[in-house]
C-alpha positions as a Markdown table, in Angstrom:
| # | Residue | x | y | z |
|---|---|---|---|---|
| 1 | Unk | 0.0 | 0.0 | 0.1 |
| 2 | Unk | 2.6 | 2.4 | 0.8 |
| 3 | Unk | 4.5 | 1.6 | -2.5 |
| 4 | Unk | 1.3 | 2.6 | -4.5 |
| 5 | Unk | 0.9 | 5.6 | -2.6 |
| 6 | Unk | 4.4 | 6.9 | -3.1 |
| 7 | Unk | 3.7 | 6.1 | -6.8 |
| 8 | Unk | 0.7 | 8.5 | -6.8 |
| 9 | Unk | 2.5 | 10.8 | -5.3 |
| 10 | Unk | 5.7 | 10.9 | -7.6 |
| 11 | Unk | 4.4 | 10.0 | -10.8 |
| 12 | Unk | 0.5 | 10.3 | -10.8 |
| 13 | Unk | -0.4 | 13.5 | -9.2 |
| 14 | Unk | 2.4 | 15.4 | -11.4 |
| 15 | Unk | 0.8 | 13.9 | -14.5 |
| 16 | Unk | -2.4 | 15.0 | -13.5 |
| 17 | Unk | -1.3 | 18.8 | -12.7 |
| 18 | Unk | 0.4 | 18.7 | -16.1 |
| 19 | Unk | -2.7 | 17.5 | -18.1 |
| 20 | Unk | -4.8 | 19.9 | -16.0 |
| 21 | Unk | -2.5 | 22.7 | -17.0 |
| 22 | Unk | -2.6 | 22.1 | -20.4 |
| 23 | Unk | -6.4 | 21.6 | -20.9 |
| 24 | Unk | -6.7 | 24.7 | -19.2 |
| 25 | Unk | -4.4 | 26.7 | -21.9 |
| 26 | Unk | -6.2 | 24.8 | -24.6 |
| 27 | Unk | -9.7 | 25.6 | -23.2 |
| 28 | Unk | -8.8 | 29.3 | -23.1 |
| 29 | Unk | -8.0 | 29.5 | -26.8 |
| 30 | Unk | -10.5 | 27.1 | -28.3 |
| 31 | Unk | -13.9 | 28.4 | -29.3 |
| 32 | Unk | -16.6 | 27.1 | -27.0 |
| 33 | Unk | -18.5 | 25.6 | -29.9 |
| 34 | Unk | -15.5 | 23.0 | -30.4 |
| 35 | Unk | -14.8 | 22.3 | -26.9 |
| 36 | Unk | -16.7 | 19.1 | -26.3 |
| 37 | Unk | -16.6 | 19.1 | -22.3 |
| 38 | Unk | -18.1 | 21.7 | -19.9 |
| 39 | Unk | -15.6 | 24.3 | -18.8 |
| 40 | Unk | -14.5 | 24.9 | -15.3 |
| 41 | Unk | -16.5 | 27.8 | -15.1 |
| 42 | Unk | -19.6 | 25.9 | -16.3 |
| 43 | Unk | -19.1 | 23.3 | -13.8 |
| 44 | Unk | -18.9 | 25.7 | -10.7 |
| 45 | Unk | -21.8 | 27.5 | -11.7 |
| 46 | Unk | -24.0 | 24.9 | -13.5 |
| 47 | Unk | -27.9 | 25.7 | -12.4 |
């Protein structure tokens, strides 16, 4: 269990952060009609 936690800490979480940064950059420049996922703002303020 400790090995899996260390792997998540050392490899998985940094990869997720990197992917999130890239997605945020793409989301900012891609037109809404071409972005197939809800934006972060839409997820926060969905009614």
